[in-house]
C-alpha positions as a printed Julia matrix, in Angstrom:
290×3 Matrix{Float64}:
  96.6   52.81  -100.2
  96.71  52.48  -104.01
 100.29  51.22  -103.8
  99.26  48.58  -101.27
  96.45  47.35  -103.54
  98.86  47.33  -106.49
 101.4   45.28  -104.55
  98.69  42.88  -103.41
  97.48  42.52  -107.01
 101.01  41.79  -108.25
 101.61  39.27  -105.48
  98.28  37.58  -106.22
  99.09  37.44  -109.94
 102.51  35.91  -109.25
 100.96  33.39  -106.85
  98.27  32.43  -109.37
 100.85  32.02  -112.12
 103.19  30.0   -109.88
 100.41  27.45  -109.42
 100.53  26.83  -113.18
 104.25  26.05  -113.09
 103.84  22.3   -113.25
 106.48  21.59  -115.9
 110.24  21.31  -115.47
 113.17  21.34  -117.87
 116.35  19.49  -116.8
 119.46  20.95  -118.43
 122.71  19.15  -119.22
 124.6   21.43  -116.81
 122.69  19.86  -113.94
 120.23  22.62  -113.01
 116.54  22.68  -113.85
 113.88  25.24  -114.71
 110.44  25.22  -113.1
 108.13  26.58  -115.76
 104.98  26.36  -117.86
 105.85  24.91  -121.27
 103.83  26.75  -123.92
 105.06  25.05  -127.09
 107.22  22.1   -128.15
 108.44  22.31  -131.74
 111.14  20.59  -133.73
 114.4   21.26  -131.82
 112.9   23.94  -129.55
 110.9   24.24  -126.31
 109.16  27.53  -125.45
 108.2   28.23  -121.84
 107.08  30.85  -119.28
 108.77  31.17  -115.9
 108.95  33.57  -112.96
 111.68  36.19  -113.19
 112.75  38.46  -110.37
 110.14  41.11  -111.12
 107.89  39.7   -113.81
 106.69  36.65  -115.68
 109.17  35.98  -118.47
 109.05  33.88  -121.61
 112.05  32.07  -123.0
 113.13  29.11  -125.1
 115.75  26.36  -125.06
 117.23  24.11  -127.72
 116.77  20.37  -127.34
 120.55  19.87  -127.46
 120.91  21.78  -124.17
 118.73  19.5   -122.04
 118.68  15.96  -120.68
 114.92  15.57  -120.45
 111.79  17.52  -119.58
 108.5   17.03  -117.72
 105.53  18.27  -119.71
 101.95  17.8   -118.45
 103.19  15.13  -116.04
 104.97  13.1   -118.75
 108.75  12.67  -118.73
 110.37  12.91  -122.17
 113.96  12.8   -123.36
 115.5   15.52  -125.5
 114.13  15.31  -129.06
 111.21  13.16  -127.82
 107.84  14.63  -128.7
 104.15  14.04  -128.07
 103.6   12.45  -131.44
 105.95  12.98  -134.35
 106.63  16.61  -135.24
 105.87  17.52  -138.84
 108.91  17.5   -141.11
 109.97  21.02  -142.03
 108.98  20.63  -145.69
 105.36  20.12  -144.6
 105.3   23.25  -142.47
 107.15  25.65  -144.74
 104.67  28.37  -143.76
 105.99  28.12  -140.19
 109.25  29.86  -139.36
 111.18  27.51  -137.05
 113.69  30.06  -135.76
 113.6   31.06  -132.06
 110.75  33.37  -131.03
 109.51  35.4   -128.11
 105.91  35.06  -126.97
 103.68  38.07  -126.28
 100.32  37.76  -124.56
  97.61  39.52  -126.54
  94.29  39.01  -128.42
  93.08  38.34  -131.9
  89.65  39.14  -133.29
  87.96  36.1   -134.82
  85.65  36.25  -137.84
  82.69  36.78  -135.48
  84.49  39.86  -134.08
  85.0   38.19  -130.71
  88.25  38.7   -128.8
  90.28  35.53  -128.27
  93.19  35.29  -125.81
  96.45  34.08  -127.29
 100.22  34.33  -127.3
 101.78  35.67  -130.51
 105.17  34.25  -131.43
 107.58  36.97  -132.54
 110.78  36.23  -134.4
 114.02  37.36  -132.75
 114.88  38.94  -136.08
 113.09  42.33  -136.13
 113.22  42.58  -139.91
 111.36  39.27  -140.28
 108.81  40.48  -137.73
 108.15  43.64  -139.73
 107.6   41.54  -142.85
 105.42  38.88  -141.26
 103.15  41.2   -139.26
 101.37  42.12  -142.52
 101.24  38.51  -143.85
 100.31  36.14  -141.03
 100.64  35.55  -137.3
 101.76  32.48  -135.38
  99.86  32.07  -132.13
  99.31  29.73  -129.22
  95.62  29.86  -128.32
  94.04  29.67  -124.87
  94.04  25.85  -125.06
  97.76  25.71  -125.84
  97.26  24.89  -129.52
  99.74  26.3   -132.04
  98.16  27.94  -135.1
  99.16  30.0   -138.11
  96.43  32.6   -138.78
  96.05  34.3   -142.15
  94.08  37.51  -142.87
  91.11  35.58  -144.29
  90.81  33.52  -141.07
  90.47  36.37  -138.54
  89.29  39.99  -138.48
  92.52  41.3   -136.98
  94.86  41.17  -134.0
  96.55  43.4   -131.41
 100.3   43.62  -130.93
 102.02  45.99  -128.5
  98.86  48.06  -128.2
  98.38  48.42  -131.98
  95.52  46.89  -133.96
  96.14  45.15  -137.31
  93.04  44.78  -139.45
  92.72  41.99  -142.01
  92.01  42.81  -145.65
  90.8   40.37  -148.28
  91.04  41.97  -151.71
  89.93  40.33  -154.95
  91.26  41.47  -158.31
  92.03  38.65  -160.76
  93.39  36.86  -157.71
  92.82  37.07  -153.96
  95.24  39.31  -152.08
  95.38  38.87  -148.29
  97.19  41.16  -145.88
  97.03  42.9   -142.51
  97.17  46.69  -142.15
  98.16  48.64  -139.04
  95.54  51.03  -137.7
  97.01  54.54  -137.42
  93.91  56.64  -136.67
  90.39  55.61  -135.67
  87.27  57.74  -135.72
  85.0   59.45  -138.26
  87.75  58.61  -140.75
  89.94  55.59  -140.13
  93.47  55.36  -141.5
  95.62  52.24  -141.94
  99.06  51.55  -143.34
 100.4   48.37  -144.9
 103.62  47.26  -146.53
 101.88  46.87  -149.89
 104.05  43.84  -150.56
 101.3   41.94  -152.36
 100.01  44.94  -154.27
 102.53  47.37  -155.81
 105.22  46.3   -153.34
 105.27  49.8   -151.83
 103.76  51.03  -148.53
 100.18  52.22  -148.88
  97.63  54.23  -146.92
  94.18  52.64  -146.67
  91.37  54.81  -145.38
  87.61  55.23  -145.23
  85.05  57.57  -143.71
  82.23  56.06  -141.65
  79.61  56.63  -144.36
  81.76  55.2   -147.15
  81.28  51.59  -148.16
  84.69  51.02  -149.75
  88.24  51.78  -148.76
  90.59  54.11  -150.62
  94.2   53.24  -151.44
  96.98  55.8   -151.86
 100.65  54.99  -152.13
 102.59  56.51  -149.22
 105.68  57.44  -151.23
 105.95  59.78  -154.18
 106.69  57.74  -157.29
 108.83  59.51  -159.88
 107.93  56.95  -162.54
 104.17  57.41  -162.52
 101.84  59.97  -164.0
  99.76  62.44  -162.04
  97.12  60.6   -160.05
  97.76  57.35  -161.87
  95.63  54.41  -160.78
  97.33  51.07  -160.44
  95.66  48.01  -161.97
  96.94  45.77  -159.21
  94.93  46.98  -156.2
  91.15  47.27  -156.31
  88.96  48.48  -153.5
  89.14  46.45  -150.31
  86.67  44.08  -148.68
  86.49  41.83  -151.73
  85.09  44.34  -154.19
  86.46  43.55  -157.67
  85.52  46.95  -159.09
  86.58  50.51  -158.35
  89.94  52.28  -158.62
  93.14  50.82  -157.31
  96.08  52.38  -155.49
  96.53  56.01  -156.48
 100.16  57.05  -156.95
 101.58  60.56  -157.3
 104.74  61.87  -158.88
 104.74  65.16  -156.97
 103.98  66.34  -153.44
 101.52  69.04  -154.51
  98.85  66.79  -156.1
  99.35  64.35  -153.21
  98.4   67.08  -150.72
  95.61  68.35  -152.98
  94.06  64.88  -153.0
  93.83  64.76  -149.2
  92.69  68.4   -149.05
  89.74  67.5   -151.25
  89.03  64.29  -149.37
  89.0   66.0   -145.95
  87.49  69.31  -147.08
  84.19  68.78  -145.23
  86.04  69.81  -142.06
  86.55  73.59  -142.09
  89.43  73.52  -139.57
  91.37  71.01  -141.65
  90.65  72.89  -144.88
  92.03  76.12  -143.38
  95.22  74.3   -142.4
  95.65  72.94  -145.91
  95.22  76.4   -147.42
  97.76  77.78  -144.93
 100.3   75.12  -145.98
 100.15  73.71  -142.47
 100.5   70.11  -143.57
 103.5   68.53  -145.26
 103.83  65.31  -147.22
 104.55  63.34  -144.01
 101.54  64.62  -142.05
  98.82  62.26  -143.29
  98.32  60.78  -139.84
  97.98  64.29  -138.35
  95.48  65.24  -141.07
  93.19  62.36  -140.09
  93.6   63.04  -136.38
  92.63  66.68  -136.9
  89.68  65.61  -139.06
  88.39  63.3   -136.34
  88.67  66.12  -133.8
  86.74  68.48  -136.07
  83.76  70.08  -134.34
């Protein structure tokens, strides 16, 4: 019975989506693509269409088509609805081909907003950009570039990225990936705009400010050295910055002290249960503490 309902749901979803396929792209080879165009940019058209088993997103270069029908209007290749911005005016926008992923972002009022995130085909660029900014198509079909000070965060592939706005001589904006959520929440970020090294960012529920600790052991820093580049998060100009360690032992001792109000976690620390790479496990165990 469940399988029947599932099949009916899938068929209904495909039928509902097919009703939105009111655009068509005519290729030079002679065939055409019935689709829903999601974005028209300089040289590229992005669209959704029905695959054999699922709704797929794809793109096509203007040089590969004769013309296209978009919202009932026929346009030739390289003909746009209004003039596209020259590349020098949109330098913040990466114009290389992208995939689109349906997801949500959290606006500054902490309300979920439906959107499609554009992901670069180059995975390395994706890993860099996911902490800087996101390019989205909102529910009205509008293309936007969203920075950390414009939204509270976003979801991508089931992971939440929280926005941070840090002030210390200058404003530093970045997203951080949520690793653990609970009594103590743990994030990670590339640290590109701080010390240019990955950092852990974490806070207990009763704390008002976040803590920063560099993920890697730095052989060039002193014991427990505090960087001058990264203050506390959430716009606080005061407080310590990113703490860096030159040895594994003080690194583990720091987290042992921080999480010592959980007896189970403290016992594991004293039994040498945790290693340098187990920070995520430490926080998970802490949140499961009875």
